[in-house]
C-alpha angles and dihedrals in degrees: 000000000000091000092057091051091051091050091050091050091048091051091048090052092048091049091048090052092050095046095044093045091049090054094048093044090049089058102036104023128246098276094046094051116088129202087237090058091052096047092044090054090052096038090236132143122245086245090060091050094048091046087068103029132032092210145337092279091059089049090051091053090048089053091052090050091047092053092043090057092048095047092044092051094046102039114013104039095050090051092053090075093058125083092211112026 
């Protein structure tokens, strides 16, 4: 039971990193956004960040995947049920 809670918390932290980083990157750009800026915004340690992502590039790819899932769920999946979208 305790393991599941820890996994849920870990997933929540990872999602928070992705969402916060996406917001900051949207404003400042990918190159201008530092890992320190992201962890400061979330009040995390660098260890917590690097537990979830090896580097900023891996985070960037996770953000792309995150937005792909959202856009797919909101726009593509609903249109699949129509004959003429």
